[in-house]
VOGU-3710 file (C-alpha; in Angstrom, 3 decimals, decimal comma):
1> mgsdgnsggi> 0,000/0,000/0,000  1,299/3,478/-0,873  2,168/6,061/1,730  0,072/8,891/0,273  -3,460/7,905/1,391  -4,104/9,602/4,744  -0,510/10,576/5,432  0,892/14,102/5,456  -0,361/16,993/3,449  0,239/20,696/3,132
11> alfwdetisv> -1,908/23,760/3,789  -1,283/27,494/3,879  -2,909/30,021/6,209  -2,071/33,733/6,407  -3,179/37,008/7,938  -5,604/38,884/5,687  -3,486/42,041/5,930  -0,877/40,322/3,716  -1,489/39,904/-0,007  -0,908/36,295/-1,093
21> kligmcnrii> -1,396/35,260/-4,721  -1,295/31,637/-5,773  1,186/30,844/-8,543  0,659/27,091/-8,498  0,201/24,076/-6,303  0,226/20,314/-6,233  -0,065/17,734/-3,472  3,436/18,551/-2,150  4,032/22,219/-3,063  2,230/25,538/-2,625
31> dvtvqecpts> 3,890/28,316/-4,631  2,781/31,904/-3,908  3,738/35,547/-4,320  3,604/37,544/-1,087  3,338/41,306/-0,678  3,331/42,683/2,856  1,677/45,964/1,851  0,738/47,614/-1,458  3,991/49,611/-1,561  6,359/46,776/-0,630
41> ppfrvtfvyg> 8,062/44,679/-3,310  6,626/41,195/-3,862  8,580/38,075/-3,055  7,974/34,452/-3,820  7,548/31,681/-1,270  7,357/27,985/-2,089  6,109/25,776/0,737  7,296/22,196/0,427  6,231/18,873/1,899  8,940/16,599/0,498
51> elrvedrkkm> 8,534/13,192/-1,022  8,300/10,405/1,515  9,714/7,733/-0,792  13,461/7,997/-1,419  13,013/6,921/-5,045  10,628/9,881/-5,673  12,751/12,631/-4,094  14,612/13,393/-7,308  11,268/14,421/-8,857  10,734/16,995/-6,091
61> wellqhikdk> 14,151/18,565/-6,687  13,552/18,618/-10,448  10,212/20,369/-9,851  11,857/22,988/-7,606  14,579/23,506/-10,217  11,873/24,009/-12,864  9,689/26,432/-10,908  12,588/28,597/-9,691  12,852/30,017/-13,210  9,199/31,128/-13,293
71> shdpwlalgd> 9,882/34,424/-11,499  12,672/36,938/-10,931  11,303/37,987/-7,515  13,326/37,059/-4,413  12,495/33,437/-3,584  12,214/31,521/-0,327  11,628/27,762/-0,353  10,775/26,265/3,021  9,116/23,309/4,626  9,863/19,678/5,264
81> fnealwqfeh> 12,015/18,461/2,389  12,293/14,964/3,913  15,995/15,091/3,092  19,187/14,870/5,076  21,987/17,297/4,239  24,778/15,305/5,859  25,571/11,607/6,067  25,731/11,742/9,905  21,998/12,594/9,917  21,207/9,127/8,567
91> fsttkggegg> 20,478/6,260/10,877  21,162/3,713/8,137  24,419/2,456/6,659  23,603/3,428/3,057  25,356/6,342/1,383  23,477/9,614/0,695  22,524/8,750/-2,886  20,818/5,519/-1,882  19,218/6,473/1,434  18,392/10,109/0,801
101> gtngrfsrca> 20,538/13,199/1,094  20,370/16,155/-1,226  23,541/15,300/-3,176  23,881/19,012/-3,963  20,338/19,312/-5,359  19,431/22,086/-2,917  22,353/24,234/-4,003  21,553/23,624/-7,676  17,995/24,855/-7,087  19,276/27,970/-5,325
111> tnm> 21,819/29,028/-7,941  21,315/32,115/-10,092  18,930/33,789/-7,662
//
């Protein structure tokens, strides 16, 4: 049985004094433009609930890489990426590429910002 069913999910709530415009969303990402007041510059925020299955995590990083080019506004990506940045964060004996780990994917998504 798959792990999607009743597990996890992502939602976004905000104060009505802040302007939030939806750019796009899927079951694991909510991508918005935020403007604190009418005179402030907009910025982009992507909320992430990372892939639970190790074999699907590459798809999440490819999606983030793809959507980063959709806007030139300052961009913040945050949430639970379900990734480990360092090998010592793993409880298993597998190397980062097999058991998770970003393998530099986070830095590749953040380049050219």
